[in-house]
C-alpha positions in Angstrom: 86.5 50.2 37.6 87.5 53.7 38.7 88.4 54.3 42.4 87.9 57.5 44.3 90.3 57.9 47.2 92.2 54.8 48.5 92.4 51.6 46.5 90.7 48.5 48.1 94.1 47.3 49.2 94.4 50.3 51.5 91.2 49.4 53.4 91.7 46.6 55.9 88.5 44.8 57.0 87.5 41.3 57.6 84.2 41.7 55.9 82.4 44.5 54.0 78.7 44.8 53.4 78.5 47.2 50.4 74.7 47.3 50.6 74.4 48.8 54.1 77.9 50.2 54.5 78.5 48.1 57.6 82.1 46.8 58.3 83.0 43.9 60.5 86.4 43.9 62.3 89.0 46.7 62.6 89.3 49.5 60.1 92.4 51.5 59.2 92.4 54.6 57.1 95.7 55.9 55.8 97.7 54.0 58.5 97.0 56.2 61.6 94.7 58.8 60.2 91.7 56.8 61.4 91.6 53.5 63.2 88.6 51.6 64.4 89.4 49.1 67.2 86.5 46.7 66.8 87.4 44.4 69.7 87.4 47.3 72.3 84.9 49.5 70.5 87.3 52.4 70.3 88.1 54.9 67.6 91.5 56.6 67.2 92.4 59.6 65.1 96.1 59.7 64.6 96.6 56.6 66.7 96.1 52.9 66.2 95.8 52.0 69.9 93.2 54.5 71.3 93.0 55.0 75.1 89.3 55.7 75.1 86.1 55.6 73.2 87.4 58.4 71.0 91.1 59.3 71.1 92.3 62.4 69.1 96.1 62.1 69.0 98.3 64.8 67.5 101.5 63.5 69.2 102.5 61.5 72.2 102.3 63.3 75.5 104.6 60.7 77.0 104.2 57.5 79.1 100.7 58.3 80.2 97.3 56.9 79.5 93.9 58.4 80.0 92.2 57.9 83.4 89.4 55.4 83.1 87.0 57.7 84.9 87.2 60.2 81.9 88.3 58.3 78.8 85.2 58.7 76.7 87.0 61.5 74.8 90.8 61.7 74.9 92.7 64.6 73.4 96.5 64.2 73.3 99.5 66.2 72.1 103.2 66.6 73.0 102.7 70.3 73.5 99.6 72.4 74.2 96.4 70.4 73.8 92.8 71.6 73.9 89.3 71.5 72.5 87.7 74.5 70.8 84.0 75.2 71.0 83.1 78.0 68.7 79.9 80.0 68.3 78.8 83.3 66.7 79.5 86.5 68.8 76.0 86.8 70.1 75.7 83.2 71.2 77.0 80.9 73.9 79.8 78.3 73.8 79.3 75.7 76.5 80.1 72.4 78.1 77.2 70.8 80.0 77.1 68.1 82.6 74.0 66.1 83.5 72.6 63.0 85.2 69.6 60.7 84.8 67.4 63.0 86.9 68.6 66.2 85.4 70.4 66.6 82.1 71.7 70.0 83.1 73.4 69.9 86.5 76.4 72.0 85.6 77.3 74.3 82.7 80.6 76.0 81.9 80.1 78.6 79.2 81.0 81.8 77.7 78.1 84.1 76.8 79.0 86.2 73.8 75.9 88.3 74.1 76.7 89.5 77.7 80.5 89.0 77.5 80.4 86.8 80.6 82.4 83.7 81.5 80.1 81.6 83.7 80.0 78.5 85.8 76.3 77.6 86.4 75.1 75.0 88.9 72.3 74.4 91.3 74.7 72.6 93.7 77.7 73.8 95.7 80.9 74.4 93.6 84.0 73.0 95.4 87.7 73.4 94.6 90.0 70.6 95.5 93.8 70.4 95.7 96.1 67.6 96.9 93.2 65.3 97.5 91.2 67.7 99.8 88.5 70.3 99.4 90.0 73.8 99.8 87.2 76.2 98.9 83.5 76.1 97.9 80.6 78.3 97.0 77.6 76.8 98.6 74.1 76.7 97.3 73.3 80.0 99.2 76.2 81.8 97.5 78.5 81.9 100.6 82.2 81.7 99.8 83.9 79.2 102.2 87.7 78.6 102.3 89.2 75.9 104.5 85.8 74.9 105.8 82.4 73.6 104.6 80.5 75.2 107.4 79.2 78.8 107.9 79.3 78.4 111.7 81.5 81.3 113.1 83.0 78.9 115.7 84.4 76.6 113.0 87.9 77.4 111.7 88.0 78.9 108.2 87.1 81.9 106.0 83.4 82.7 105.5 82.1 85.4 103.3 78.3 85.6 103.5 76.5 86.2 100.2 74.0 88.6 101.7 76.8 91.1 102.7 76.1 90.3 106.4 79.6 89.8 107.4 83.1 88.3 106.9 84.2 85.8 109.5 87.8 84.4 109.8 88.2 81.8 112.5 91.5 80.2 113.5 92.5 78.2 116.5 95.5 79.4 118.5 96.9 82.0 116.1 96.1 85.3 114.3 93.0 85.2 112.2 93.8 88.0 109.8 97.1 89.6 108.7 97.0 93.0 106.9 100.4 94.1 105.6 101.3 97.5 104.2 104.8 97.8 102.7 107.4 100.6 102.6 105.5 103.7 103.8 103.4 104.7 106.8 99.7 105.3 106.3 96.3 103.6 106.4 96.1 99.8 106.6 92.3 99.6 107.2 89.8 102.3 106.3 86.3 102.5 107.6 83.5 104.3 105.7 79.8 105.2 106.5 77.7 106.0 103.4 81.0 106.0 101.4 82.4 108.7 103.6 85.6 107.9 105.6 84.8 107.8 109.4 88.0 106.2 110.7 91.1 104.2 110.0 93.8 102.0 111.5 97.3 102.5 110.1 101.0 102.3 110.5 103.0 105.2 112.0 106.7 105.2 113.0 106.7 101.4 113.5 103.6 101.6 115.6 99.8 101.7 115.2 97.7 104.8 114.7 93.9 104.6 115.3 91.4 107.4 114.9 89.4 109.7 112.7 90.3 113.1 111.2 92.2 115.2 113.6 91.7 112.8 116.5 93.9 109.8 116.8 95.9 107.7 119.2 99.4 106.4 118.3 100.6 103.2 120.0 104.4 103.2 120.1 106.4 100.2 121.2 109.7 101.8 122.3 111.6 103.2 125.2 109.5 104.3 126.9 106.4 102.5 125.6 103.6 105.0 125.2 100.2 106.0 123.8 100.2 109.6 122.4 97.7 111.9 120.6 98.3 112.1 116.8 96.2 113.3 113.9 94.7 110.3 112.1 94.2 111.9 108.7 97.8 113.2 108.0 99.7 111.7 111.0 101.0 115.1 112.2 101.4 116.2 115.8 98.3 116.8 117.9 100.1 118.3 120.9 97.6 120.0 123.2 94.8 119.5 120.7 92.8 116.4 121.8 90.6 116.2 125.0 90.0 113.0 126.8 86.3 112.8 127.8 83.8 115.6 127.8 82.1 117.8 130.5 78.9 115.9 129.9 80.4 112.5 129.0 83.2 111.7 131.3 85.3 108.7 132.0 84.8 107.1 135.4 88.1 106.1 137.2 91.7 106.6 136.1 94.2 104.1 137.5 97.9 105.2 137.4 101.0 103.6 138.9 103.0 106.8 138.2 102.2 110.5 138.3 100.5 113.1 136.1 101.8 116.3 134.6 99.3 119.2 135.0 99.7 122.4 133.0 103.3 121.7 131.9 106.0 119.1 131.4 108.5 120.2 134.1 109.2 118.5 137.4 107.2 121.2 139.2 104.1 120.1 137.2 104.5 116.5 138.2 101.8 115.2 140.6 102.9 111.8 141.7 100.4 111.1 144.5 96.8 111.7 145.5 94.8 109.9 148.0 91.9 110.3 150.5 91.2 108.4 153.7 90.4 108.4 157.3 92.7 108.4 160.4 92.2 107.8 164.1 93.8 110.5 166.3 95.5 109.5 169.5 96.1 111.8 172.4 98.5 112.4 175.3 97.0 113.6 178.6 93.4 113.2 177.2 91.0 110.2 177.3 88.2 110.4 174.9 85.8 108.3 176.9 82.3 108.6 175.6 83.1 111.5 173.3 82.8 111.6 169.5 86.0 111.5 167.5 86.6 111.4 163.7 89.5 112.1 161.4 89.8 112.4 157.6 92.7 113.4 155.3 93.6 114.3 151.7 97.1 114.0 150.3 98.0 115.7 147.1 101.6 115.3 146.1 103.6 116.1 149.3 100.8 118.3 150.8 98.6 116.7 153.5 95.3 118.2 154.7 94.3 116.4 157.9 91.0 117.2 159.6 89.9 116.2 163.1 86.7 116.6 165.1 86.5 115.8 168.8 83.4 116.5 170.9 84.1 115.8 174.6 81.7 113.5 176.4 80.9 113.4 180.1 83.6 110.8 180.7 86.3 112.6 178.8 89.2 113.3 181.1 92.2 115.7 180.8 95.2 115.4 182.9 97.6 117.9 181.4 98.8 119.5 178.2 97.3 117.9 175.1 99.2 116.5 172.1 97.5 114.9 169.1 99.2 111.9 167.5 98.9 109.2 164.8 98.6 111.8 161.9 98.3 109.9 158.6 101.8 111.1 157.5 104.8 112.6 159.2 105.6 116.2 158.6 108.7 116.9 156.4 110.4 119.6 158.6 110.9 120.3 162.3 108.5 123.0 163.8 106.2 122.9 160.8 103.2 124.8 162.0 99.6 124.0 161.1 97.7 126.3 158.8 94.7 126.5 161.2 93.3 125.0 164.3 90.1 126.1 166.1 88.7 125.1 169.5 85.3 125.9 171.1 85.2 126.2 174.8 81.9 125.3 176.4 80.0 127.1 173.6 80.9 130.5 175.0 83.7 131.6 172.8 86.1 130.4 170.1 89.9 130.2 170.5 92.2 130.3 167.5 95.1 127.9 168.1 98.2 126.6 166.4 99.5 123.1 166.2 103.3 122.6 166.5 104.9 119.5 165.2 107.4 117.6 167.3 110.6 116.7 165.6 109.3 115.6 162.1 106.9 113.2 163.6 103.1 112.4 163.3 102.4 114.3 166.6 101.5 117.9 167.2 101.3 120.0 170.4 98.2 122.2 170.6 99.4 125.7 171.2 97.2 128.8 172.1 97.4 132.5 172.8 96.0 134.1 176.0 92.3 133.5 176.4 90.3 136.5 175.1 86.6 137.3 174.8 84.6 136.1 171.9 84.9 137.9 168.5 88.1 139.7 169.6 90.9 139.7 167.0 93.5 137.2 168.1 97.3 137.7 167.9 99.4 134.6 168.4 102.0 135.5 171.0 102.1 132.7 173.5 103.5 129.2 173.0 102.5 127.7 176.3 100.5 124.4 175.8 96.8 124.8 176.4 95.3 123.0 179.4 91.8 121.7 178.5 88.7 121.4 180.6 85.8 119.0 180.2 82.8 119.8 178.0 85.1 121.4 175.4 85.1 120.8 171.7 88.1 120.8 169.3 88.1 120.8 165.6 91.1 121.5 163.4 92.2 121.5 159.8 95.9 120.9 159.6 97.7 121.5 156.3 101.4 120.5 156.2 104.1 119.1 154.0 105.4 115.6 154.2 108.6 114.3 152.8 
């Protein structure tokens, strides 16, 4: 008899049915080339003790056995190991996963016709590391990292598939870090219809926000400051940028310090401005049922105080009149008022002067000799004026305070 291949002595089997080609018991071909483990219903290629239903063994990977959840096909080597699925250039090579209800739940493939590598599934695709889910693409196509919810109030990264928005939520710390290394320049660029409309960037260890020639630089230094700067090339914008517009103004400006107007020298420094009311007091005059009002404006060290007193029927005068309780003391002795005017019984006006008393908040009312109405007055007298009833006094007093 002539034998092709191995001799019968090389085939180990407990029984051979030569009619049907069915073997009973284990089968070994060329020692470890092929081994059939009949007791465990396993086949080994290159191994006599297969880990799974089919074990393709090139060399030992070490002291490891296949996980029982995925031991239907085991591929093992002591170096790189893998499975090749080959198809013509215009066709797909794929691995498919299915269940009883659907024999194609997931497909991992390469499409040679479109040159695309694809993972195709009707269900969410989740990535797990260290025993936990870290990222997923849900059934709507949203990319979620660190969360399984698209709710903006839930911590995690959410990129909506419809381009609606990107949301990054984190509890108790920064949600997003953007880092530009080495040079100053844009960190975040904003576009409208693919045209740049603004940017946020780094400048001189600070932050520069703006668009084109208009920008604000936030500088953390000594002193800390916000200053104008061109946003496009980060060059100086000294005297270039307006704040507000004639028809679109800001409302209130709150400053704890001063403002430099028209220059940067000490003479341009306006460190105070306020408006208010004051209540005049008098010596030798009782207002009674008269009408009395006082207002003032203070700009820097210049005070403008106004007073209006209309005598009533019970107003009484007992001597020379002084006005006190000015809102601020004058800054120099004998600092005269800019103007003071009195109306006597409606018959004529008298131009007066107010003289301060020793850098105080009190002034004496001084007057020249009484002259007819509309006659040019020349201040020559310094004798305090003695008032009579039914008179009216109004003055605007401009003076300097310390």
